All heavy atoms as a GROMACS GRO file, in nm:
protein
  555
    1MET      N    1  10.088  10.655  10.323
    1MET     CA    2  10.052  10.587  10.201
    1MET      C    3  10.178  10.521  10.142
    1MET      O    4  10.276  10.588  10.116
    1MET     CB    5  10.000  10.686  10.099
    1MET     CG    6   9.866  10.745  10.131
    1MET     SD    7   9.807  10.848   9.998
    1MET     CE    8   9.698  10.732   9.919
    2PRO      N    9  10.172  10.393  10.124
    2PRO     CA   10  10.288  10.324  10.064
    2PRO      C   11  10.305  10.363   9.918
    2PRO      O   12  10.208  10.376   9.844
    2PRO     CB   13  10.252  10.177  10.076
    2PRO     CG   14  10.146  10.169  10.176
    2PRO     CD   15  10.074  10.299  10.174
    3ALA      N   16  10.428  10.379   9.877
    3ALA     CA   17  10.461  10.401   9.736
    3ALA      C   18  10.509  10.268   9.680
    3ALA      O   19  10.598  10.205   9.735
    3ALA     CB   20  10.569  10.507   9.722
    4VAL      N   21  10.447  10.223   9.574
    4VAL     CA   22  10.480  10.096   9.513
    4VAL      C   23  10.551  10.123   9.381
    4VAL      O   24  10.493  10.182   9.291
    4VAL     CB   25  10.352  10.011   9.488
    4VAL    CG1   26  10.388   9.878   9.426
    4VAL    CG2   27  10.274   9.993   9.617
    5ARG      N   28  10.678  10.081   9.371
    5ARG     CA   29  10.754  10.100   9.250
    5ARG      C   30  10.718   9.995   9.147
    5ARG      O   31  10.709   9.877   9.178
    5ARG     CB   32  10.902  10.089   9.279
    5ARG     CG   33  10.969  10.219   9.262
    5ARG     CD   34  11.111  10.207   9.306
    5ARG     NE   35  11.132  10.317   9.394
    5ARG     CZ   36  11.214  10.416   9.367
    5ARG    NH1   37  11.284  10.414   9.260
    5ARG    NH2   38  11.224  10.516   9.448
    6MET      N   39  10.701  10.038   9.024
    6MET     CA   40  10.671   9.948   8.914
    6MET      C   41  10.802   9.919   8.840
    6MET      O   42  10.876  10.011   8.806
    6MET     CB   43  10.571  10.012   8.817
    6MET     CG   44  10.436  10.042   8.880
    6MET     SD   45  10.344   9.891   8.913
    6MET     CE   46  10.342   9.892   9.090
    7THR      N   47  10.831   9.791   8.819
    7THR     CA   48  10.955   9.753   8.753
    7THR      C   49  10.935   9.722   8.605
    7THR      O   50  11.032   9.719   8.530
    7THR     CB   51  11.017   9.633   8.822
    7THR    OG1   52  10.924   9.525   8.821
    7THR    CG2   53  11.056   9.666   8.966
    8SER      N   54  10.811   9.699   8.562
    8SER     CA   55  10.786   9.669   8.422
    8SER      C   56  10.645   9.713   8.384
    8SER      O   57  10.561   9.739   8.470
    8SER     CB   58  10.801   9.518   8.395
    8SER     OG   59  10.698   9.447   8.460
    9ARG      N   60  10.622   9.722   8.256
    9ARG     CA   61  10.490   9.760   8.207
    9ARG      C   62  10.386   9.653   8.243
    9ARG      O   63  10.273   9.686   8.278
    9ARG     CB   64  10.495   9.780   8.056
    9ARG     CG   65  10.364   9.826   7.996
    9ARG     CD   66  10.385   9.880   7.856
    9ARG     NE   67  10.262   9.909   7.788
    9ARG     CZ   68  10.186  10.013   7.811
    9ARG    NH1   69  10.220  10.099   7.904
    9ARG    NH2   70  10.075  10.033   7.744
   10GLU      N   71  10.425   9.527   8.238
   10GLU     CA   72  10.333   9.419   8.273
   10GLU      C   73  10.290   9.428   8.420
   10GLU      O   74  10.173   9.406   8.452
   10GLU     CB   75  10.396   9.282   8.245
   10GLU     CG   76  10.419   9.252   8.098
   10GLU     CD   77  10.541   9.323   8.040
   10GLU    OE1   78  10.631   9.362   8.117
   10GLU    OE2   79  10.544   9.342   7.917
   11GLN      N   80  10.384   9.459   8.507
   11GLN     CA   81  10.352   9.473   8.649
   11GLN      C   82  10.254   9.590   8.668
   11GLN      O   83  10.161   9.581   8.746
   11GLN     CB   84  10.478   9.497   8.730
   11GLN     CG   85  10.450   9.509   8.880
   11GLN     CD   86  10.573   9.550   8.959
   11GLN    OE1   87  10.663   9.614   8.906
   11GLN    NE2   88  10.575   9.515   9.086
   12TYR      N   89  10.275   9.699   8.596
   12TYR     CA   90  10.188   9.816   8.604
   12TYR      C   91  10.046   9.780   8.562
   12TYR      O   92   9.949   9.816   8.629
   12TYR     CB   93  10.245   9.928   8.518
   12TYR     CG   94  10.168  10.057   8.527
   12TYR    CD1   95  10.186  10.142   8.636
   12TYR    CD2   96  10.079  10.095   8.428
   12TYR    CE1   97  10.117  10.261   8.646
   12TYR    CE2   98  10.010  10.213   8.436
   12TYR     CZ   99  10.029  10.296   8.545
   12TYR     OH  100   9.958  10.413   8.554
   13VAL      N  101  10.033   9.706   8.452
   13VAL     CA  102   9.901   9.666   8.402
   13VAL      C  103   9.829   9.577   8.504
   13VAL      O  104   9.710   9.594   8.532
   13VAL     CB  105   9.914   9.595   8.266
   13VAL    CG1  106   9.782   9.532   8.223
   13VAL    CG2  107   9.963   9.694   8.160
   14LYS      N  108   9.902   9.481   8.562
   14LYS     CA  109   9.843   9.394   8.665
   14LYS      C  110   9.800   9.474   8.788
   14LYS      O  111   9.694   9.450   8.845
   14LYS     CB  112   9.942   9.286   8.708
   14LYS     CG  113   9.964   9.180   8.603
   14LYS     CD  114  10.066   9.079   8.652
   14LYS     CE  115  10.100   8.978   8.545
   14LYS     NZ  116  10.203   8.884   8.590
   15ALA      N  117   9.884   9.570   8.828
   15ALA     CA  118   9.852   9.652   8.945
   15ALA      C  119   9.726   9.733   8.922
   15ALA      O  120   9.640   9.742   9.010
   15ALA     CB  121   9.969   9.745   8.978
   16ILE      N  122   9.710   9.792   8.804
   16ILE     CA  123   9.591   9.870   8.774
   16ILE      C  124   9.466   9.780   8.776
   16ILE      O  125   9.361   9.819   8.827
   16ILE     CB  126   9.604   9.942   8.638
   16ILE    CG1  127   9.718  10.042   8.643
   16ILE    CG2  128   9.474  10.009   8.597
   16ILE    CD1  129   9.703  10.152   8.745
   17GLY      N  130   9.480   9.658   8.728
   17GLY     CA  131   9.367   9.564   8.732
   17GLY      C  132   9.325   9.532   8.874
   17GLY      O  133   9.207   9.530   8.906
   18VAL      N  134   9.422   9.507   8.961
   18VAL     CA  135   9.393   9.477   9.102
   18VAL      C  136   9.331   9.600   9.169
   18VAL      O  137   9.232   9.589   9.242
   18VAL     CB  138   9.520   9.432   9.177
   18VAL    CG1  139   9.496   9.423   9.326
   18VAL    CG2  140   9.568   9.299   9.123
   19LEU      N  141   9.388   9.717   9.146
   19LEU     CA  142   9.338   9.838   9.211
   19LEU      C  143   9.197   9.872   9.164
   19LEU      O  144   9.117   9.925   9.241
   19LEU     CB  145   9.433   9.955   9.184
   19LEU     CG  146   9.570   9.942   9.249
   19LEU    CD1  147   9.662  10.054   9.202
   19LEU    CD2  148   9.559   9.941   9.400
   20THR      N  149   9.164   9.841   9.040
   20THR     CA  150   9.030   9.865   8.990
   20THR      C  151   8.930   9.776   9.062
   20THR      O  152   8.819   9.821   9.098
   20THR     CB  153   9.024   9.839   8.838
   20THR    OG1  154   9.117   9.925   8.774
   20THR    CG2  155   8.885   9.865   8.783
   21ARG      N  156   8.967   9.651   9.088
   21ARG     CA  157   8.878   9.560   9.160
   21ARG      C  158   8.861   9.600   9.306
   21ARG      O  159   8.752   9.590   9.362
   21ARG     CB  160   8.928   9.417   9.153
   21ARG     CG  161   8.892   9.350   9.021
   21ARG     CD  162   8.941   9.209   9.019
   21ARG     NE  163   9.085   9.222   8.991
   21ARG     CZ  164   9.174   9.130   9.016
   21ARG    NH1  165   9.140   9.018   9.069
   21ARG    NH2  166   9.301   9.149   8.988
   22VAL      N  167   8.969   9.646   9.369
   22VAL     CA  168   8.965   9.681   9.511
   22VAL      C  169   8.885   9.811   9.532
   22VAL      O  170   8.811   9.824   9.629
   22VAL     CB  171   9.108   9.697   9.567
   22VAL    CG1  172   9.106   9.752   9.707
   22VAL    CG2  173   9.178   9.563   9.564
   23GLY      N  174   8.901   9.904   9.442
   23GLY     CA  175   8.832  10.032   9.453
   23GLY      C  176   8.915  10.134   9.526
   23GLY      O  177   9.026  10.106   9.572
   24GLY      N  178   8.863  10.253   9.538
   24GLY     CA  179   8.936  10.360   9.603
   24GLY      C  180   9.017  10.438   9.500
   24GLY      O  181   9.006  10.417   9.380
   25THR      N  182   9.097  10.528   9.549
   25THR     CA  183   9.178  10.610   9.458
   25THR      C  184   9.325  10.583   9.482
   25THR      O  185   9.367  10.545   9.591
   25THR     CB  186   9.152  10.760   9.479
   25THR    OG1  187   9.181  10.793   9.614
   25THR    CG2  188   9.007  10.794   9.450
   26TRP      N  189   9.403  10.599   9.379
   26TRP     CA  190   9.547  10.589   9.387
   26TRP      C  191   9.604  10.697   9.299
   26TRP      O  192   9.535  10.760   9.220
   26TRP     CB  193   9.596  10.451   9.344
   26TRP     CG  194   9.565  10.417   9.201
   26TRP    CD1  195   9.640  10.446   9.092
   26TRP    CD2  196   9.449  10.353   9.152
   26TRP    NE1  197   9.578  10.402   8.980
   26TRP    CE2  198   9.460  10.345   9.013
   26TRP    CE3  199   9.335  10.300   9.212
   26TRP    CZ2  200   9.363  10.285   8.933
   26TRP    CZ3  201   9.240  10.243   9.133
   26TRP    CH2  202   9.253  10.235   8.995
   27GLN      N  203   9.733  10.720   9.311
   27GLN     CA  204   9.797  10.825   9.235
   27GLN      C  205   9.925  10.772   9.173
   27GLN      O  206  10.006  10.709   9.241
   27GLN     CB  207   9.829  10.944   9.325
   27GLN     CG  208   9.890  11.061   9.251
   27GLN     CD  209   9.912  11.180   9.342
   27GLN    OE1  210   9.886  11.174   9.461
   27GLN    NE2  211   9.958  11.288   9.286
   28GLY      N  212   9.942  10.798   9.046
   28GLY     CA  213  10.065  10.761   8.978
   28GLY      C  214  10.165  10.875   8.992
   28GLY      O  215  10.132  10.991   8.970
   29VAL      N  216  10.286  10.842   9.031
   29VAL     CA  217  10.391  10.942   9.046
   29VAL      C  218  10.517  10.892   8.976
   29VAL      O  219  10.530  10.774   8.943
   29VAL     CB  220  10.424  10.972   9.194
   29VAL    CG1  221  10.306  11.038   9.261
   29VAL    CG2  222  10.463  10.848   9.268
   30GLY      N  223  10.612  10.982   8.954
   30GLY     CA  224  10.736  10.946   8.890
   30GLY      C  225  10.730  10.976   8.741
   30GLY      O  226  10.646  11.050   8.694
   31ASP      N  227  10.822  10.916   8.669
   31ASP     CA  228  10.828  10.936   8.525
   31ASP      C  229  10.830  10.801   8.454
   31ASP      O  230  10.808  10.698   8.516
   31ASP     CB  231  10.950  11.021   8.489
   31ASP     CG  232  11.080  10.960   8.542
   31ASP    OD1  233  11.078  10.846   8.589
   31ASP    OD2  234  11.183  11.028   8.535
   32GLU      N  235  10.858  10.803   8.324
   32GLU     CA  236  10.859  10.678   8.249
   32GLU      C  237  10.969  10.583   8.297
   32GLU      O  238  10.953  10.462   8.291
   32GLU     CB  239  10.880  10.707   8.101
   32GLU     CG  240  10.755  10.750   8.028
   32GLU     CD  241  10.779  10.759   7.879
   32GLU    OE1  242  10.868  10.691   7.828
   32GLU    OE2  243  10.707  10.837   7.816
   33VAL      N  244  11.077  10.639   8.345
   33VAL     CA  245  11.190  10.556   8.388
   33VAL      C  246  11.162  10.486   8.520
   33VAL      O  247  11.191  10.368   8.536
   33VAL     CB  248  11.318  10.642   8.397
   33VAL    CG1  249  11.435  10.559   8.444
   33VAL    CG2  250  11.348  10.706   8.263
   34GLU      N  251  11.108  10.559   8.618
   34GLU     CA  252  11.078  10.503   8.750
   34GLU      C  253  10.936  10.536   8.794
   34GLU      O  254  10.915  10.619   8.881
   34GLU     CB  255  11.178  10.557   8.852
   34GLU     CG  256  11.318  10.507   8.833
   34GLU     CD  257  11.408  10.550   8.946
   34GLU    OE1  258  11.358  10.582   9.055
   34GLU    OE2  259  11.530  10.552   8.925
   35PRO      N  260  10.835  10.469   8.736
   35PRO     CA  261  10.698  10.497   8.778
   35PRO      C  262  10.666  10.432   8.912
   35PRO      O  263  10.721  10.327   8.948
   35PRO     CB  264  10.614  10.434   8.667
   35PRO     CG  265  10.698  10.324   8.613
   35PRO     CD  266  10.841  10.373   8.627
   36SER      N  267  10.580  10.496   8.989
   36SER     CA  268  10.534  10.444   9.118
   36SER      C  269  10.386  10.473   9.132
   36SER      O  270  10.332  10.561   9.067
   36SER     CB  271  10.609  10.510   9.232
   36SER     OG  272  10.746  10.481   9.227
   37LEU      N  273  10.322  10.398   9.219
   37LEU     CA  274  10.182  10.422   9.253
   37LEU      C  275  10.172  10.448   9.402
   37LEU      O  276  10.230  10.374   9.482
   37LEU     CB  277  10.096  10.300   9.218
   37LEU     CG  278  10.082  10.265   9.071
   37LEU    CD1  279  10.010  10.131   9.056
   37LEU    CD2  280  10.005  10.373   8.997
   38LEU      N  281  10.100  10.553   9.440
   38LEU     CA  282  10.070  10.578   9.581
   38LEU      C  283   9.935  10.516   9.610
   38LEU      O  284   9.835  10.550   9.547
   38LEU     CB  285  10.067  10.728   9.609
   38LEU     CG  286  10.197  10.804   9.592
   38LEU    CD1  287  10.176  10.951   9.619
   38LEU    CD2  288  10.304  10.748   9.683
   39VAL      N  289   9.932  10.423   9.705
   39VAL     CA  290   9.811  10.350   9.737
   39VAL      C  291   9.788  10.353   9.888
   39VAL      O  292   9.879  10.384   9.964
   39VAL     CB  293   9.820  10.204   9.688
   39VAL    CG1  294   9.833  10.197   9.537
   39VAL    CG2  295   9.936  10.131   9.753
   40ASN      N  296   9.666  10.321   9.930
   40ASN     CA  297   9.641  10.312  10.073
   40ASN      C  298   9.678  10.172  10.122
   40ASN      O  299   9.705  10.082  10.040
   40ASN     CB  300   9.497  10.351  10.107
   40ASN     CG  301   9.394  10.255  10.050
   40ASN    OD1  302   9.416  10.134  10.044
   40ASN    ND2  303   9.280  10.308  10.008
   41PRO      N  304   9.685  10.150  10.253
   41PRO     CA  305   9.728  10.019  10.304
   41PRO      C  306   9.642   9.902  10.256
   41PRO      O  307   9.694   9.792  10.230
   41PRO     CB  308   9.720  10.036  10.456
   41PRO     CG  309   9.741  10.182  10.478
   41PRO     CD  310   9.674  10.249  10.361
   42LYS      N  311   9.513   9.921  10.242
   42LYS     CA  312   9.425   9.814  10.196
   42LYS      C  313   9.458   9.776  10.051
   42LYS      O  314   9.465   9.659  10.017
   42LYS     CB  315   9.278   9.860  10.204
   42LYS     CG  316   9.178   9.757  10.159
   42LYS     CD  317   9.038   9.810  10.172
   42LYS     CE  318   8.938   9.716  10.109
   42LYS     NZ  319   8.803   9.771  10.111
   43GLN      N  320   9.483   9.875   9.968
   43GLN     CA  321   9.519   9.849   9.830
   43GLN      C  322   9.657   9.783   9.821
   43GLN      O  323   9.677   9.693   9.741
   43GLN     CB  324   9.519   9.980   9.750
   43GLN     CG  325   9.382  10.039   9.733
   43GLN     CD  326   9.386  10.182   9.683
   43GLN    OE1  327   9.480  10.256   9.712
   43GLN    NE2  328   9.284  10.222   9.609
   44TYR      N  329   9.749   9.827   9.906
   44TYR     CA  330   9.882   9.767   9.908
   44TYR      C  331   9.873   9.618   9.944
   44TYR      O  332   9.936   9.534   9.880
   44TYR     CB  333   9.972   9.840  10.008
   44TYR     CG  334  10.109   9.778  10.021
   44TYR    CD1  335  10.205   9.798   9.924
   44TYR    CD2  336  10.141   9.698  10.130
   44TYR    CE1  337  10.330   9.740   9.933
   44TYR    CE2  338  10.266   9.640  10.141
   44TYR     CZ  339  10.360   9.662  10.042
   44TYR     OH  340  10.483   9.604  10.053
   45GLN      N  341   9.791   9.585  10.042
   45GLN     CA  342   9.775   9.446  10.083
   45GLN      C  343   9.714   9.364   9.970
   45GLN      O  344   9.752   9.250   9.948
   45GLN     CB  345   9.690   9.436  10.210
   45GLN     CG  346   9.688   9.297  10.268
   45GLN     CD  347   9.827   9.246  10.304
   45GLN    OE1  348   9.906   9.316  10.366
   45GLN    NE2  349   9.858   9.124  10.265
   46ALA      N  350   9.621   9.424   9.895
   46ALA     CA  351   9.561   9.354   9.781
   46ALA      C  352   9.666   9.327   9.674
   46ALA      O  353   9.666   9.220   9.612
   46ALA     CB  354   9.446   9.436   9.725
   47LEU      N  355   9.758   9.420   9.652
   47LEU     CA  356   9.864   9.400   9.554
   47LEU      C  357   9.959   9.289   9.599
   47LEU      O  358  10.003   9.208   9.518
   47LEU     CB  359   9.942   9.530   9.532
   47LEU     CG  360   9.867   9.642   9.460
   47LEU    CD1  361   9.948   9.771   9.466
   47LEU    CD2  362   9.836   9.604   9.317
   48VAL      N  363   9.987   9.283   9.729
   48VAL     CA  364  10.073   9.177   9.783
   48VAL      C  365  10.002   9.043   9.770
   48VAL      O  366  10.062   8.943   9.726
   48VAL     CB  367  10.110   9.205   9.930
   48VAL    CG1  368  10.178   9.086   9.993
   48VAL    CG2  369  10.198   9.328   9.940
   49ASP      N  370   9.874   9.036   9.807
   49ASP     CA  371   9.798   8.911   9.800
   49ASP      C  372   9.787   8.860   9.656
   49ASP      O  373   9.786   8.739   9.633
   49ASP     CB  374   9.658   8.929   9.858
   49ASP     CG  375   9.662   8.952  10.010
   49ASP    OD1  376   9.766   8.926  10.072
   49ASP    OD2  377   9.559   9.001  10.063
   50ALA      N  378   9.778   8.951   9.559
   50ALA     CA  379   9.767   8.912   9.419
   50ALA      C  380   9.903   8.876   9.358
   50ALA      O  381   9.910   8.829   9.246
   50ALA     CB  382   9.704   9.025   9.339
   51GLY      N  383  10.010   8.899   9.433
   51GLY     CA  384  10.143   8.866   9.384
   51GLY      C  385  10.201   8.968   9.288
   51GLY      O  386  10.297   8.939   9.217
   52VAL      N  387  10.144   9.088   9.285
   52VAL     CA  388  10.195   9.192   9.196
   52VAL      C  389  10.322   9.253   9.252
   52VAL      O  390  10.416   9.283   9.178
   52VAL     CB  391  10.087   9.301   9.173
   52VAL    CG1  392  10.140   9.414   9.087
   52VAL    CG2  393   9.962   9.240   9.110
   53VAL      N  394  10.327   9.272   9.383
   53VAL     CA  395  10.447   9.326   9.449
   53VAL      C  396  10.485   9.233   9.565
   53VAL      O  397  10.402   9.161   9.618
   53VAL     CB  398  10.425   9.469   9.501
   53VAL    CG1  399  10.399   9.564   9.388
   53VAL    CG2  400  10.314   9.475   9.602
   54ALA      N  401  10.610   9.240   9.604
   54ALA     CA  402  10.658   9.161   9.718
   54ALA      C  403  10.631   9.239   9.846
   54ALA      O  404  10.638   9.361   9.848
   54ALA     CB  405  10.807   9.135   9.704
   55ALA      N  406  10.600   9.168   9.951
   55ALA     CA  407  10.572   9.231  10.080
   55ALA      C  408  10.701   9.286  10.139
   55ALA      O  409  10.810   9.235  10.113
   55ALA     CB  410  10.509   9.131  10.176
   56GLU      N  411  10.689   9.388  10.222
   56GLU     CA  412  10.804   9.440  10.296
   56GLU      C  413  10.857   9.329  10.384
   56GLU      O  414  10.782   9.241  10.427
   56GLU     CB  415  10.763   9.559  10.382
   56GLU     CG  416  10.728   9.682  10.303
   56GLU     CD  417  10.849   9.749  10.241
   56GLU    OE1  418  10.956   9.746  10.303
   56GLU    OE2  419  10.833   9.800  10.130
   57SER      N  420  10.984   9.334  10.416
   57SER     CA  421  11.046   9.226  10.493
   57SER      C  422  10.985   9.210  10.631
   57SER      O  423  10.972   9.102  10.683
   57SER     CB  424  11.196   9.251  10.504
   57SER     OG  425  11.220   9.373  10.569
   58ASN      N  426  10.944   9.322  10.694
   58ASN     CA  427  10.886   9.311  10.828
   58ASN      C  428  10.735   9.328  10.827
   58ASN      O  429  10.674   9.329  10.932
   58ASN     CB  430  10.951   9.415  10.920
   58ASN     CG  431  10.930   9.557  10.872
   58ASN    OD1  432  10.864   9.578  10.772
   58ASN    ND2  433  10.987   9.650  10.943
   59GLY      N  434  10.674   9.344  10.709
   59GLY     CA  435  10.530   9.356  10.701
   59GLY      C  436  10.475   9.492  10.739
   59GLY      O  437  10.356   9.510  10.745
   60LYS      N  438  10.563   9.586  10.765
   60LYS     CA  439  10.519   9.721  10.802
   60LYS      C  440  10.584   9.820  10.709
   60LYS      O  441  10.683   9.792  10.643
   60LYS     CB  442  10.561   9.754  10.946
   60LYS     CG  443  10.501   9.665  11.050
   60LYS     CD  444  10.550   9.706  11.186
   60LYS     CE  445  10.494   9.614  11.294
   60LYS     NZ  446  10.544   9.651  11.426
   61GLU      N  447  10.526   9.940  10.705
   61GLU     CA  448  10.589  10.046  10.629
   61GLU      C  449  10.718  10.087  10.699
   61GLU      O  450  10.728  10.078  10.821
   61GLU     CB  451  10.496  10.168  10.623
   61GLU     CG  452  10.375  10.148  10.538
   61GLU     CD  453  10.298  10.276  10.526
   61GLU    OE1  454  10.358  10.379  10.491
   61GLU    OE2  455  10.179  10.275  10.553
   62PRO      N  456  10.816  10.132  10.624
   62PRO     CA  457  10.939  10.175  10.689
   62PRO      C  458  10.914  10.298  10.775
   62PRO      O  459  10.834  10.384  10.740
   62PRO     CB  460  11.032  10.208  10.572
   62PRO     CG  461  10.946  10.219  10.454
   62PRO     CD  462  10.821  10.143  10.480
   63SER      N  463  10.979  10.302  10.890
   63SER     CA  464  10.963  10.418  10.977
   63SER      C  465  11.045  10.532  10.920
   63SER      O  466  11.163  10.517  10.892
   63SER     CB  467  11.007  10.386  11.120
   63SER     OG  468  11.141  10.347  11.120
   64ARG      N  469  10.980  10.644  10.899
   64ARG     CA  470  11.047  10.757  10.836
   64ARG      C  471  11.072  10.863  10.941
   64ARG      O  472  10.981  10.924  10.992
   64ARG     CB  473  10.960  10.812  10.725
   64ARG     CG  474  10.944  10.713  10.612
   64ARG     CD  475  10.859  10.769  10.501
   64ARG     NE  476  10.847  10.674  10.395
   64ARG     CZ  477  10.740  10.599  10.374
   64ARG    NH1  478  10.636  10.610  10.452
   64ARG    NH2  479  10.736  10.515  10.275
   65GLY      N  480  11.197  10.886  10.972
   65GLY     CA  481  11.234  10.993  11.062
   65GLY      C  482  11.214  10.963  11.209
   65GLY      O  483  11.228  11.051  11.292
   66LYS      N  484  11.180  10.841  11.244
   66LYS     CA  485  11.161  10.808  11.385
   66LYS      C  486  11.291  10.755  11.442
   66LYS      O  487  11.356  10.669  11.382
   66LYS     CB  488  11.050  10.705  11.401
   66LYS     CG  489  10.915  10.755  11.359
   66LYS     CD  490  10.809  10.651  11.381
   66LYS     CE  491  10.674  10.704  11.338
   66LYS     NZ  492  10.570  10.603  11.353
   67LYS      N  493  11.329  10.806  11.556
   67LYS     CA  494  11.451  10.760  11.619
   67LYS      C  495  11.419  10.688  11.748
   67LYS      O  496  11.322  10.721  11.816
   67LYS     CB  497  11.542  10.880  11.648
   67LYS     CG  498  11.586  10.951  11.523
   67LYS     CD  499  11.676  11.065  11.555
   67LYS     CE  500  11.720  11.133  11.426
   67LYS     NZ  501  11.805  11.247  11.452
   68SER      N  502  11.500  10.592  11.780
   68SER     CA  503  11.478  10.519  11.904
   68SER      C  504  11.525  10.603  12.022
   68SER      O  505  11.615  10.684  12.010
   68SER     CB  506  11.551  10.386  11.902
   68SER     OG  507  11.689  10.409  11.898
   69ARG      N  508  11.462  10.580  12.134
   69ARG     CA  509  11.503  10.652  12.256
   69ARG      C  510  11.615  10.576  12.322
   69ARG      O  511  11.613  10.454  12.331
   69ARG     CB  512  11.386  10.663  12.353
   69ARG     CG  513  11.276  10.752  12.302
   69ARG     CD  514  11.170  10.762  12.407
   69ARG     NE  515  11.065  10.848  12.359
   69ARG     CZ  516  10.992  10.923  12.438
   69ARG    NH1  517  11.009  10.919  12.566
   69ARG    NH2  518  10.899  11.000  12.386
   70LYS      N  519  11.710  10.650  12.371
   70LYS     CA  520  11.820  10.588  12.442
   70LYS      C  521  11.806  10.622  12.589
   70LYS      O  522  11.763  10.730  12.626
   70LYS     CB  523  11.953  10.637  12.388
   70LYS     CG  524  11.977  10.593  12.246
   70LYS     CD  525  12.114  10.628  12.201
   70LYS     CE  526  12.135  10.577  12.059
   70LYS     NZ  527  12.269  10.604  12.011
   71GLY      N  528  11.842  10.529  12.675
   71GLY     CA  529  11.834  10.550  12.817
   71GLY      C  530  11.932  10.656  12.865
   71GLY      O  531  12.031  10.686  12.799
   72THR      N  532  11.902  10.714  12.977
   72THR     CA  533  11.991  10.817  13.032
   72THR      C  534  12.106  10.750  13.105
   72THR      O  535  12.095  10.640  13.159
   72THR     CB  536  11.915  10.908  13.129
   72THR    OG1  537  11.861  10.828  13.234
   72THR    CG2  538  11.805  10.982  13.058
   73ARG      N  539  12.216  10.817  13.106
   73ARG     CA  540  12.332  10.763  13.177
   73ARG      C  541  12.324  10.795  13.325
   73ARG      O  542  12.282  10.901  13.364
   73ARG     CB  543  12.460  10.823  13.121
   73ARG     CG  544  12.485  10.781  12.979
   73ARG     CD  545  12.618  10.836  12.933
   73ARG     NE  546  12.634  10.807  12.792
   73ARG     CZ  547  12.742  10.836  12.726
   73ARG    NH1  548  12.844  10.894  12.787
   73ARG    NH2  549  12.750  10.808  12.599
   74SER      N  550  12.368  10.703  13.406
   74SER     CA  551  12.366  10.725  13.551
   74SER      C  552  12.503  10.744  13.605
   74SER      O  553  12.598  10.692  13.563
   74SER     CB  554  12.301  10.607  13.622
   74SER     OG  555  12.171  10.593  13.581
   0.00000   0.00000   0.00000
């Protein structure tokens, strides 16, 4: 589930409006200083399409804890 950071109250209000139209459930996390919303991928894409948040640079969620495999030495 992508976590979407809110940078302003206006952004938060717009995000709630988009999420209400899309449907489903989301969860608010954080505090007043750094609020975030946990959304599913469909809701995240709706927020990007509506211009509420910027898309990730590569269009995918960041890989968490995955390491690349290295070839064996000969």
